[in-house]
C-alpha positions in Angstrom: 0.0 0.0 0.0 1.2 3.5 -0.7 0.6 6.9 0.5 2.0 9.8 -1.4 1.9 13.3 -0.2 3.3 16.2 -2.2 3.6 19.5 -0.5 4.8 22.5 -2.5 6.3 25.2 -0.3 7.0 28.5 -2.0 9.0 30.6 0.4 9.4 34.3 -0.1 12.4 35.5 2.0 13.6 39.1 2.4 16.8 39.6 4.3 18.2 43.0 5.2 21.7 43.0 6.5 22.8 45.7 8.9 26.1 46.3 10.7 26.5 44.3 13.9 28.7 45.1 16.9 29.7 41.5 17.4 29.6 38.1 15.9 28.8 35.0 17.9 32.1 33.3 18.9 32.3 29.7 17.8 32.1 26.9 20.4 35.4 25.2 20.8 36.9 22.0 22.2 40.4 21.5 23.4 43.0 22.1 20.7 44.9 19.0 21.7 42.0 16.7 20.6 43.1 14.7 17.6 39.5 14.5 16.4 38.5 18.1 15.8 34.7 18.7 15.9 34.4 22.4 16.4 31.1 23.8 17.4 29.9 20.7 19.3 29.3 20.7 23.1 27.4 18.5 25.4 25.0 20.4 27.8 25.1 19.1 31.3 21.9 19.3 33.3 20.2 22.7 32.8 23.4 24.7 32.5 25.7 25.4 29.6 28.8 25.3 31.9 30.4 22.0 32.5 31.1 21.2 28.9 32.3 17.7 28.0 34.1 17.5 24.6 32.0 15.2 22.5 35.0 13.5 21.0 36.1 12.4 24.4 32.7 11.5 25.8 32.3 7.8 26.8 28.8 7.7 25.4 27.3 8.4 21.9 26.1 11.9 21.3 24.4 13.1 18.1 24.3 16.8 17.2 22.1 18.3 14.5 22.8 21.9 13.4 20.5 24.6 12.4 20.8 24.2 8.7 19.4 20.7 8.8 16.7 21.6 11.4 15.3 24.3 9.1 14.6 21.7 6.4 12.1 19.8 8.6 8.4 21.0 8.5 6.3 19.1 11.0 8.0 18.4 14.3 11.3 18.2 16.1 11.0 14.4 16.1 11.4 14.4 12.3 14.8 16.0 12.8 16.0 12.8 14.4 14.5 10.3 11.9 17.8 9.8 10.1 19.8 8.9 13.3 20.6 5.2 14.1 17.9 3.4 16.1 15.3 6.2 15.9 11.9 5.4 14.6 8.6 7.4 14.6 5.1 6.3 15.2 1.7 7.9 14.8 -0.8 6.6 17.3 -2.7 9.9 17.5 -3.1 10.2 13.8 -1.5 13.6 13.4 2.0 14.4 12.0 2.3 17.1 14.7 2.2 14.6 17.6 4.4 11.7 16.7 5.8 9.0 19.0 9.6 8.8 19.1 11.3 5.5 19.9 15.0 5.0 20.7 16.7 1.9 22.0 13.4 0.2 22.7 12.2 3.1 24.8 9.7 5.8 23.8 8.6 9.4 24.4 5.2 10.4 23.1 2.1 12.7 23.5 0.1 9.5 24.3 -0.8 9.2 27.9 -0.2 5.7 29.2 3.0 4.9 27.3 6.1 4.4 29.4 7.8 7.7 28.8 11.6 7.1 29.1 13.4 9.9 27.3 14.0 13.3 28.9 13.4 16.4 26.6 14.9 19.8 27.5 14.5 23.2 25.9 17.4 25.4 26.8 18.0 23.2 29.9 14.4 23.1 31.1 12.6 19.8 31.2 9.4 19.9 29.1 8.1 16.4 29.8 4.7 17.3 31.2 4.1 16.8 34.9 0.8 14.9 34.6 2.1 11.9 32.7 5.7 12.7 31.6 4.5 12.9 28.0 6.0 15.3 25.5 3.9 17.4 23.0 6.3 18.0 20.1 3.9 20.6 18.7 4.7 22.8 21.6 8.5 22.8 20.9 10.0 25.9 19.1 11.2 23.7 16.1 11.9 26.6 13.7 13.9 28.5 16.4 16.5 26.0 17.2 20.3 26.5 16.9 21.0 22.8 17.4 19.6 19.5 18.8 21.7 17.2 20.9 20.7 13.6 21.6 22.7 11.9 24.4 22.2 8.1 24.3 21.9 6.1 27.5 21.0 7.2 31.0 22.5 10.6 31.6 22.9 11.1 35.3 23.0 14.9 35.3 19.8 15.1 33.3 17.9 13.5 36.1 14.7 11.4 36.0 13.2 9.9 32.9 16.5 9.6 31.1 16.4 5.8 30.7 17.1 5.8 26.9 18.8 9.2 26.9 18.2 12.9 26.9 17.2 15.2 24.1 18.4 18.8 24.5 17.1 21.6 22.3 19.1 24.8 22.2 17.3 27.9 20.8 18.8 30.6 18.7 20.3 33.9 19.6 20.1 37.2 17.5 23.9 37.5 17.3 25.4 38.5 14.0 24.0 40.5 11.1 20.5 41.9 11.5 17.9 40.4 9.3 14.1 40.3 8.6 12.7 37.1 7.0 9.2 36.4 5.7 8.1 32.9 4.7 4.9 31.8 3.1 4.0 28.3 2.0 1.1 26.1 0.8 0.5 22.6 -0.3 -1.8 19.6 -0.6 -4.6 18.8 1.9 -5.1 22.5 2.8 -1.7 22.9 4.1 -0.7 26.6 4.4 1.0 29.0 6.7 3.9 31.3 7.1 6.3 33.1 9.6 7.9 36.4 10.2 11.4 36.5 11.8 13.5 39.5 13.0 16.9 39.3 14.6 19.9 41.4 15.2 22.0 43.4 17.7 21.7 46.9 19.0 23.1 48.8 22.0 25.0 45.7 23.2 21.8 43.6 23.2 20.9 40.8 20.8 17.3 40.0 19.8 15.8 37.0 18.1 12.0 36.8 17.4 9.7 34.8 15.2 5.9 34.6 14.8 4.5 31.6 12.9 1.2 30.1 11.9 0.2 26.9 10.1 -3.0 25.0 9.4 -3.8 21.8 7.5 -6.8 19.6 6.8 -4.8 16.4 6.8 -5.3 13.5 4.5 -7.6 11.5 6.9 -11.1 12.2 8.3 -11.2 14.7 11.1 -7.5 15.4 10.8 -7.5 19.2 10.9 -4.7 21.0 12.7 -3.9 24.6 13.5 -0.7 26.0 15.1 0.1 29.5 16.3 3.5 30.1 17.9 5.6 33.0 18.9 9.2 33.0 20.3 11.4 35.9 21.5 14.9 35.8 23.0 16.8 38.9 24.3 20.4 38.5 25.4 23.5 40.4 26.3 27.0 39.0 26.1 30.1 40.5 27.8 33.7 39.5 28.3 33.0 37.6 31.5 29.3 37.2 31.5 26.4 36.1 29.3 22.7 36.4 30.0 19.4 36.0 28.1 15.7 35.8 28.7 13.2 34.1 26.4 9.4 33.6 26.0 7.5 31.1 24.1 3.7 31.2 23.3 2.0 28.3 21.6 -1.8 27.9 21.0 -2.9 24.8 18.9 -5.9 22.8 18.0 -5.2 19.3 16.7 -7.7 16.6 15.7 -6.6 13.1 16.2 -8.2 10.3 14.1 -6.2 7.7 16.1 -4.7 4.4 15.0 -7.1 1.8 13.4 -7.7 -1.9 14.1 -6.0 -4.0 11.6 -9.3 -5.7 10.6 -10.7 -2.3 9.5 -7.8 -1.8 7.1 -8.2 -5.3 5.6 -11.9 -4.8 4.8 -13.5 -6.2 8.0 -16.7 -5.0 9.6 -17.0 -1.4 10.7 -19.2 0.1 13.4 -22.8 0.7 12.3 -22.5 4.5 12.3 -19.8 4.4 9.6 -22.3 4.1 6.8 -20.2 5.5 3.9 -16.6 4.6 4.4 -14.0 6.0 2.1 -12.5 3.8 -0.6 -9.1 4.1 1.1 -9.9 2.9 4.6 -6.7 4.5 6.0 -8.5 7.7 5.8 -11.0 6.6 8.5 -10.9 8.0 12.0 -11.3 5.5 14.8 -14.6 6.3 16.6 -16.7 7.2 13.6 -18.4 10.0 15.7 -17.4 13.6 16.3 -13.7 12.6 16.7 -11.0 13.4 19.3 -9.3 16.7 19.6 -6.5 18.2 21.7 -6.2 21.9 22.3 -3.0 23.0 24.2 -1.9 26.4 25.2 1.6 27.2 26.5 3.3 30.3 28.1 7.0 29.6 28.8 9.5 32.0 30.4 13.1 31.1 30.7 16.2 33.0 31.8 19.9 32.2 32.1 22.9 34.0 33.6 26.6 32.8 33.3 29.5 34.6 35.0 33.2 33.8 34.9 34.7 34.6 38.3 38.4 33.8 37.5 40.4 31.7 35.1 39.3 28.5 36.9 35.8 29.2 38.3 32.5 29.8 36.6 29.0 30.1 38.0 25.7 29.6 36.2 22.1 30.4 37.3 18.9 29.7 35.4 15.2 30.0 36.3 11.9 29.3 34.5 8.2 29.5 34.7 6.0 27.4 32.4 2.2 27.4 32.2 0.2 24.9 30.1 -3.5 24.2 29.7 -4.8 21.1 27.9 -8.3 20.4 26.6 -8.5 16.8 25.6 -11.8 15.5 24.2 -12.3 11.7 23.8 -15.1 10.6 21.5 -16.0 7.2 22.8 -18.1 4.3 21.5 -19.1 2.1 24.3 -18.8 4.7 27.1 -19.8 8.3 27.6 -17.6 10.9 26.0 -15.0 12.4 28.2 -13.3 15.8 28.4 -10.1 16.2 30.3 -9.2 19.8 31.4 -5.6 19.9 32.7 -3.7 23.0 34.1 -0.1 22.8 34.9 2.0 25.6 36.5 5.7 24.8 36.7 8.6 26.8 38.0 12.2 26.2 39.1 15.7 27.2 39.2 19.2 25.7 38.9 22.6 26.7 40.2 25.9 25.3 39.0 29.5 26.0 39.8 32.2 24.8 37.4 35.8 24.5 38.5 38.6 24.0 35.9 42.0 24.1 37.7 43.7 23.1 34.4 42.7 22.1 30.9 42.6 18.4 31.8 40.3 18.5 34.8 36.7 19.9 34.9 34.5 19.6 37.9 30.9 20.8 38.0 28.4 20.6 40.8 24.9 21.9 41.1 21.5 21.9 42.5 18.2 22.2 40.6 14.7 22.5 42.1 11.3 22.5 40.3 7.7 22.6 41.4 4.7 21.4 39.3 1.2 22.3 40.4 -1.2 20.1 38.4 -5.0 20.4 38.4 -7.1 17.9 36.6 -10.9 18.0 35.9 -12.6 15.2 34.1 -16.1 15.7 32.6 -18.5 13.1 31.4 -20.5 14.1 28.4 -23.6 12.6 26.5 -23.0 10.8 23.2 -24.7 8.3 20.9 -24.4 5.5 23.5 -25.6 7.7 26.4 -27.9 10.4 24.9 -29.7 11.2 28.1 -26.6 11.7 30.3 -26.2 15.1 31.9 -22.8 16.7 31.8 -21.1 16.2 35.1 -17.7 16.3 36.8 -16.4 12.8 37.6 -12.9 13.7 38.8 -11.4 16.9 40.3 -7.9 16.3 41.6 -4.3 17.6 41.6 -0.9 17.6 43.0 1.8 19.9 44.1 4.8 18.0 42.9 8.3 19.0 44.2 11.6 17.9 42.8 15.1 18.4 44.2 18.2 17.3 42.4 21.9 17.4 43.6 24.7 16.4 41.3 28.4 16.4 40.6 30.2 15.8 37.4 34.0 15.1 36.8 35.8 15.1 33.5 39.5 14.1 33.7 41.9 13.8 30.8 44.4 11.4 32.3 46.7 11.7 29.3 46.7 12.9 25.7 44.8 9.7 24.7 42.7 8.8 27.7 39.7 10.6 29.3 37.5 9.6 32.2 34.0 10.8 33.0 31.9 10.3 36.1 28.7 11.7 37.5 26.6 11.2 40.6 23.1 12.5 41.2 20.5 12.4 44.0 16.9 13.0 43.2 14.0 13.6 45.6 10.5 13.6 44.1 7.3 14.3 46.2 4.0 13.6 44.4 1.1 14.2 46.8 -2.4 13.4 45.5 -5.3 15.6 46.4 -8.9 14.6 45.6 -11.1 17.7 45.8 -14.3 15.7 45.5 -13.4 13.1 48.2 -10.4 14.2 50.5 -10.4 10.7 52.0 -8.6 9.6 48.9 -5.7 12.0 49.5 -2.2 10.4 49.7 1.5 11.2 49.6 4.1 9.6 47.4 7.9 10.0 47.9 10.7 8.8 45.7 14.4 9.1 46.5 17.0 7.8 44.1 20.8 7.9 43.5 21.9 7.6 39.9 25.2 8.1 38.2 27.6 7.1 35.4 31.2 6.1 34.8 32.9 5.9 31.5 36.3 5.8 29.8 37.4 6.8 26.3 40.7 6.2 24.7 42.2 7.2 21.4 43.8 4.0 19.9 44.9 5.4 16.5 44.9 9.0 15.2 41.2 9.8 14.6 39.9 6.6 16.2 38.6 6.6 19.8 37.1 3.6 21.8 34.7 4.1 24.7 33.0 2.1 27.4 30.6 3.2 30.0 28.0 2.2 32.6 25.1 4.3 33.8 22.1 3.9 36.2 18.9 5.8 35.5 15.4 6.1 37.0 11.9 7.3 36.3 9.5 8.3 39.0 5.8 7.5 38.6 3.6 10.6 37.8 0.2 11.5 39.2 -1.8 9.8 36.3 0.0 6.5 37.0 0.0 6.7 40.8 -3.7 7.2 40.8 -4.6 4.6 38.3 -2.8 1.5 39.7 -5.6 -0.7 41.2 -6.4 -3.8 39.1 -9.7 -4.2 41.1 -10.8 -0.7 40.0 -9.5 -0.1 36.4 -9.7 3.4 35.1 -11.2 4.6 31.8 -7.7 5.5 30.7 -6.5 8.1 31.4 -9.6 9.6 32.9 -10.0 8.5 36.4 -8.1 9.3 39.5 -7.9 7.8 43.0 -5.8 6.7 45.9 -4.5 3.4 44.5 -1.7 0.9 45.7 1.8 2.5 45.5 4.0 2.1 42.4 7.8 1.7 42.5 10.1 3.9 40.5 11.6 2.4 37.4 15.4 1.9 37.4 17.8 0.8 34.7 21.4 -0.5 34.6 22.9 0.2 31.2 26.2 -0.7 29.6 27.6 0.4 26.3 30.7 0.1 24.3 31.7 1.5 20.9 34.1 3.5 18.8 34.0 6.6 16.7 36.3 7.8 14.0 36.8 11.1 12.3 38.6 11.9 9.1 38.5 14.9 6.9 36.2 13.2 4.4 34.4 10.6 6.5 33.2 9.9 10.0 31.8 6.7 11.5 30.4 5.4 14.9 29.3 2.0 16.2 27.8 1.4 19.6 26.6 -1.8 21.3 24.3 -1.5 24.4 22.6 -3.6 27.1 20.0 -2.2 29.5 18.3 -4.2 32.3 15.1 -2.4 33.4 13.7 -3.0 36.9 10.0 -2.3 37.9 9.2 -1.1 34.4 5.8 0.6 34.4 3.2 -0.7 31.9 -0.3 0.1 31.1 -2.5 -2.9 31.3 -5.9 -2.9 29.6 -8.9 -4.6 31.3 -9.9 -7.5 28.9 -13.5 -7.2 29.8 -13.6 -3.4 29.2 -11.0 -2.5 26.7 -11.3 1.3 27.4 -10.3 0.7 31.0 -7.1 -0.3 32.5 -4.4 0.4 35.2 -0.7 0.8 35.6 1.6 -1.8 37.1 5.2 -2.5 37.7 6.8 -5.4 35.7 9.7 -7.1 37.5 12.0 -6.8 34.6 12.4 -5.9 30.9 15.4 -5.7 28.7 16.8 -3.6 25.8 19.8 -4.6 23.8 21.0 -3.4 20.5 23.6 -2.3 18.0 23.8 1.1 16.2 26.0 2.2 13.4 26.4 5.4 11.4 28.6 6.8 8.6 28.9 10.3 7.1 30.7 10.9 3.9 31.3 14.7 3.9 32.5 15.1 0.4 32.7 12.9 -2.7 35.6 13.7 -5.1 33.8 12.5 -8.2 30.7 14.5 -7.3 31.6 17.9 -5.7 28.9 19.3 -3.5 27.4 15.9 -2.6 27.4 14.3 0.9 25.9 11.1 2.2 24.8 10.0 5.7 23.8 6.5 6.5 22.6 4.6 9.6 21.5 1.2 10.6 20.4 -0.3 13.9 19.2 -3.6 15.4 17.0 -3.4 18.5 15.5 -6.0 20.8 13.2 -4.9 23.5 11.7 -7.8 25.5 9.7 -8.7 28.6 11.8 -10.7 31.1 9.1 -11.7 33.5 5.8 -13.6 33.3 2.8 -11.2 33.3 -0.8 -11.3 32.2 -1.8 -8.3 30.1 -4.6 -7.5 27.8 -5.1 -6.9 24.1 -8.0 -4.7 23.1 -7.3 -4.9 19.4 -6.2 -8.5 19.1 -8.0 -10.1 16.2 -9.7 -13.5 16.3 -9.4 -16.2 13.8 -10.9 -15.0 10.5 -12.3 -18.5 9.8 -14.2 -18.7 13.0 -17.8 -17.4 13.3 -17.7 -14.0 14.9 -19.3 -13.6 18.3 -19.8 -9.9 19.2 -20.1 -10.8 22.9 -16.9 -12.9 22.9 -14.2 -11.7 25.2 -10.8 -12.6 23.8 -8.4 -14.1 26.5 -5.8 -11.8 27.8 -2.4 -12.8 26.4 0.4 -14.0 28.8 3.8 -12.5 28.1 6.8 -14.7 28.6 10.5 -13.8 29.0 11.7 -13.1 25.5 8.4 -11.7 24.1 9.1 -8.5 22.1 7.5 -5.2 22.9 5.0 -3.9 20.4 5.8 -1.2 17.9 9.6 -1.6 18.4 11.2 -2.5 15.0 13.9 -5.0 15.1 15.8 -3.2 12.2 15.8 0.4 11.1 18.0 2.1 8.5 18.3 5.5 7.0 20.0 7.1 4.1 20.3 10.9 3.4 21.9 12.3 0.2 22.5 16.0 -0.1 23.7 17.9 -3.2 24.6 21.5 -3.4 25.9 23.4 -6.4 25.8 27.1 -6.6 22.2 28.4 -5.9 20.7 25.0 -6.0 20.5 22.4 -3.2 18.6 19.1 -3.0 18.0 16.5 -0.3 16.7 12.9 -0.6 16.1 10.7 2.4 15.1 7.1 2.7 14.0 5.5 5.9 13.4 1.8 6.4 11.3 0.6 9.4 11.3 -3.1 9.9 8.7 -5.6 11.1 7.0 -4.9 14.5 4.3 -6.5 16.6 1.1 -4.4 16.8 -0.2 -2.7 19.9 -2.3 -5.3 21.8 -0.2 -8.2 20.8 2.3 -8.1 23.6 2.2 -11.9 23.7 3.6 -12.0 20.1 0.7 -14.3 18.9 -0.2 -12.6 15.7 1.8 -11.8 12.5 4.3 -8.9 12.3 3.0 -5.5 11.3 4.1 -4.3 7.9 7.5 -2.9 7.0 7.6 0.6 5.4 9.8 2.9 3.4 9.6 6.7 3.8 11.0 8.9 1.0 11.1 12.6 1.7 12.8 14.7 -1.1 13.4 18.5 -1.1 14.9 20.6 -4.0 15.7 24.1 -3.2 16.8 27.3 -5.2 18.3 30.1 -3.3 19.3 33.7 -4.0 20.4 36.5 -1.7 17.0 37.9 -1.5 15.0 34.7 -1.2 14.5 30.9 -1.2 12.1 28.7 -3.1 11.7 25.1 -2.1 9.4 22.1 -2.5 8.9 19.1 -0.2 7.6 15.7 -1.4 6.9 12.9 1.1 6.0 9.3 0.2 5.3 6.2 2.2 5.2 2.6 1.0 4.2 -0.4 3.2 5.0 -4.0 2.2 
């Protein structure tokens, strides 16, 4: 089966260059490094200070620069699609809300998935406090200077970093002043534009952008609208650097949701879907009014860095983040539900960096954050319950407090060998407050020590081996803590109560690999093994598939192999470059557990019984996680000659078990190829470009 989407973007760009007092100094790494990768740094915790040279880090780090980010048009997740071991999913049914999977873990906007990747914007965690989910549509994708992906538990990034941490660094207005106007349009009602202004004046730098986009989508009830504004003002001196930023986002996204496999193969549809489209992939799941999600974000962030002397530097940051979510669920067998969530977050971080000589770097810090979460859940009438009166079924909240203390050491033992270690303590308090029935109130405390230890050594000029161990953890959040009773399953995720306690998730991870760097080519290979303890899993009630609960599984495992290669220039084809990646991933259950499968299909040859309840599958050690492909591969080819530039990407996503088949009883899901292509023509006054995207399943 094939889906082909062609979007023509015609950009009109007007840039006015004015004199600037200063240019942004390039980031540097020690000059004695044999592998020179200028402009690359690894951010530690929330602070820029405490830099670890990427070439000497005992763990893999991927860095994507601004020029590549600007060529992606839907979400930050798409920026990572060409990296080894990264795959994207689409359970919501909107390209603006993808799932991102890495090393058998995931981060997603879907409540109920085990969120195991930390995401930061300028050092501030943006995993939402109600369920640790990440809404990629709220991230300032067009305003990023670079994206850094740290693989493996990163102790100084704190909780949720089981698979790694994704750090997004926004742009500054340093350099020549410019004004930029962009407009675009394409298939399926896709249109929008943005206005950017940046530059320096009176010692200050300014960067700002206002953007809007809307699309009808190619599926039923697939409309999306996005409005975003971003502004960042800074001042850089000889011994200090400071900035403050503000992000506004207001979106409306319809989610047609994932479909049961039987619908796609011509099986029976619900009675209210009387005139299905010829291509059943265009269907939306419920057949009724459809789901929608309407988030609003106000995000204030500030940073100050001061060099006290040649060996000592101090950094201070603070943030305030306010989000409101309206989530409507159009149900079939139960009443419709509306979730109204308000989250007010604030926090600060202080870090001191000590560098007595170029070979020793020590950083220590403290970070605090508070998340006030209020959740109201409304029950609404629908086709199944036409006489139901609108009423509030849940009104609850939490005042979550987080405290982290950490220290980090980087030591270059000699010209070839570097050692890195980190240690972190986290205290997480998640009290539950039921405003309808205070007897359900309860307190939940989690204290964890995590850390990392690694060694890297240059064995040949331009070749460096590394090995490391790290321990990470994830604390349960309010929507998991309050929905953990198998005797009282929740209409996920819309029911809260004082349920049995959940344990924090911990992981022990080992990884070993090598990286090479030559003037024309770079490569990297990593093997990893992660043992996960008390993994949190959403279990669906087999008798009521819309209900379920969260539980700890004793053990799960992730093992894999990742490889990448970049050819920076090809002598026979000047202006061309190639980037390739391949990965093998195995994510498995390592304990016996009885789960449920709401979408598991029965035998097509058997007579259908609408009242039949399919047995819940039993997972055994070695059963694979659903939606985690065993093999992924990517190939990106870029060609630039004069005013023309063209990109072609190929992504292969291998076979996976479907959601609901945790017991691995059914056939694999289909493999697919994704083929984005983008030609571009550029002059000093403007850019015209086109984007074509295709998908083929086999």
